[in-house]
KEKOL-12818 format. One record per atom (N, C-alpha, C, O, CB): x, y, z; residue in three letters. Coordinates in steps of 0.001 Angstrom, whole numbers, padded with zeros to 6 digits, always signed. Glycine has a CB too. Layout:
! residues N
XYZAla ...
//
This chain:
! residues 51
+022271-181956-044915Met +022518-181623-046314Met +024035-181647-046541Met +024784-181046-045771Met +021902-180216-046689Met +024482-182328-047579Pro +025925-182387-047857Pro +026486-181008-048195Pro +025793-180155-048749Pro +026206-183359-049012Pro +027739-180814-047852Ser +028351-179507-048075Ser +028501-179186-049557Ser +028508-178014-049931Ser +029704-179447-047400Ser +028622-180211-050414Trp +028780-179935-051841Trp +027500-179361-052439Trp +027563-178613-053414Trp +029181-181208-052587Trp +026337-179695-051875Val +025069-179143-052359Val +025022-177642-052074Val +024605-176852-052921Val +023859-179864-051694Val +025451-177266-050888Ile +025479-175852-050523Ile +026439-175097-051437Ile +026148-173975-051852Ile +025889-175676-049043Ile +027569-175699-051747Thr +028547-175074-052640Thr +027961-174879-054032Thr +028118-173813-054628Thr +029826-175923-052720Thr +027290-175895-054549Val +026689-175811-055880Val +025617-174729-055919Val +025542-173963-056880Val +026091-177165-056289Val +024798-174664-054893Val +023741-173642-054835Val +024361-172246-054761Val +023880-171322-055416Val +022809-173884-053614Val +025409-172088-053980Ala +026059-170781-053853Ala +026700-170365-055169Ala +026595-169204-055566Ala +027116-170810-052739Ala +027356-171286-055846Val +027986-170972-057135Val +026911-170630-058174Val +027094-169712-058973Val +028859-172168-057627Val +025810-171352-058167Ala +024725-171063-059104Ala +024122-169686-058839Ala +023784-168966-059778Ala +023637-172140-059011Ala +023986-169320-057582Ala +023438-168011-057242Ala +024374-166894-057693Ala +023919-165888-058236Ala +023185-167913-055734Ala +025667-167061-057474Val +026639-166051-057908Val +026660-165951-059425Val +026727-164850-059970Val +028048-166385-057378Val +026602-167085-060115Ala +026588-167082-061574Ala +025332-166383-062108Ala +025395-165662-063103Ala +026665-168521-062110Ala +024200-166599-061445Ala +022962-165940-061857Ala +023063-164428-061666Ala +022601-163669-062518Ala +021768-166496-061064Ala +023650-163988-060579Leu +023817-162551-060348Leu +024737-161926-061389Leu +024471-160828-061877Leu +024369-162298-058945Leu +025809-162618-061726Ile +026727-162103-062744Ile +026026-162035-064101Ile +026182-161060-064835Ile +027994-162989-062836Ile +025260-163063-064429Ala +024530-163076-065699Ala +023527-161934-065762Ala +023391-161286-066800Ala +023811-164416-065895Ala +022828-161683-064671Leu +021870-160571-064646Leu +022575-159227-064798Leu +022060-158335-065471Leu +021062-160591-063343Leu +023725-159074-064192Ala +024470-157818-064303Ala +024943-157594-065731Ala +024835-156485-066254Ala +025667-157815-063345Ala +025463-158630-066363Val +025928-158507-067747Val +024761-158222-068670Val +024866-157377-069560Val +026659-159783-068196Val +023644-158919-068470Trp +022457-158695-069290Trp +021963-157254-069153Trp +021589-156627-070144Trp +021344-159679-068899Trp +021962-156737-067939Gly +021542-155347-067719Gly +022468-154355-068389Gly +022011-153365-068960Gly +021472-155049-066238Gly +023766-154609-068325Leu +024721-153715-068983Leu +024535-153728-070497Leu +024576-152676-071136Leu +026156-154114-068628Leu +024334-154898-071067Leu +024127-154988-072513Leu +022822-154321-072927Leu +022760-153658-073962Leu +024131-156448-072962Leu +021791-154495-072128Arg +020500-153865-072429Arg +020616-152342-072372Arg +020087-151643-073236Arg +019416-154352-071443Arg +021304-151837-071359Asp +021493-150395-071248Asp +022342-149851-072383Asp +022112-148740-072861Asp +022131-150050-069917Asp +023314-150625-072812Arg +024182-150177-073900Arg +023407-150076-075208Arg +023652-149173-076008Arg +025371-151130-074065Arg +022472-150999-075430Lys +021657-150951-076642Lys +020730-149739-076629Lys +020442-149171-077682Lys +020838-152241-076787Lys +020265-149340-075455Lys +019355-148203-075340Lys +020072-146864-075484Lys +019465-145868-075876Lys +018635-148253-074012Lys +021356-146844-075167Ala +022111-145593-075171Ala +022283-145064-076589Ala +022410-145831-077543Ala +023480-145791-074514Ala +022286-143769-076704Ser +022480-143128-077994Ser +023346-141900-077793Ser +023116-141113-076875Ser +021124-142753-078650Ser +024327-141737-078637Ser +025226-140601-078488Ser +024593-139300-078969Ser +025072-138218-078627Ser +026509-140855-079243Ser +023527-139391-079755Cys +022934-138167-080301Cys +021567-137861-079696Cys +020948-136864-080067Cys +022807-138282-081807Cys +021094-138670-078798Gly +019814-138406-078161Gly +018635-139032-078867Gly +017509-138923-078382Gly +019601-136953-078065Gly +018853-139685-080001Gly +017790-140386-080689Gly +016915-139535-081580Gly +015882-140011-082053Gly +016954-141043-079714Gly +017288-138302-081823Lys +016503-137432-082696Lys +017173-137382-084067Lys +017824-136400-084423Lys +016366-135997-082088Lys +016999-138452-084818Cys +017694-138584-086100Cys +017207-137570-087140Cys +017951-137232-088061Cys +017514-139991-086639Cys +015981-137086-087009Ala +015459-136135-087987Ala +016238-134826-087955Ala +016385-134172-088988Ala +013977-135867-087728Ala +016739-134435-086789Ser +017464-133171-086687Ser +018975-133366-086676Ser +019725-132408-086489Ser +017039-132433-085439Ser +019419-134589-086873Cys +020836-134883-086826Cys +021432-134878-088233Cys +020852-135477-089139Cys +021078-136231-086145Cys +022567-134224-088439Pro +023168-134218-089776Pro +023659-135599-090193Pro +023867-135841-091382Pro +024322-133232-089823Pro +023845-136498-089251Tyr +024299-137853-089550Tyr +023155-138864-089405Tyr +023405-140059-089245Tyr +025466-138236-088630Tyr +021924-138399-089458Gly +020765-139240-089220Gly +020651-140426-090135Gly +020115-141455-089725Gly +019556-138443-089335Gly +021129-140333-091354Gly +021031-141444-092280Gly +022133-142459-092145Gly +022055-143544-092722Gly +021013-140939-093651Gly +023177-142120-091381Ser +024309-143033-091304Ser +024642-143454-089861Ser +025749-143924-089598Ser +025521-142389-091940Ser +023708-143290-088943Cys +024018-143604-087543Cys +023915-145076-087228Cys +024336-145483-086146Cys +023106-142846-086633Cys +023381-145897-088111Gly +023320-147320-087894Gly +022004-147812-087325Gly +021830-149021-087170Gly +024407-147717-087005Gly +021078-146937-087009Lys +019778-147373-086499Lys +018942-147896-087646Lys +019018-147401-088771Lys +019043-146220-085773Lys +018147-148902-087345Lys +017309-149503-088390Lys +015857-149262-088096Lys +014993-149691-088861Lys +017575-151002-088515Lys 
//
């Protein structure tokens, strides 16, 4: 197997791991809430930006 094939596979694997890490961070950030998600009891419930 040529060495450039191994290099391409290794770079693709590293890129996939980085993409998964970024995707996980973005997903977790969307789930996070500074008020706990109880908008009914929050004084800012109408203006927190949730739809």
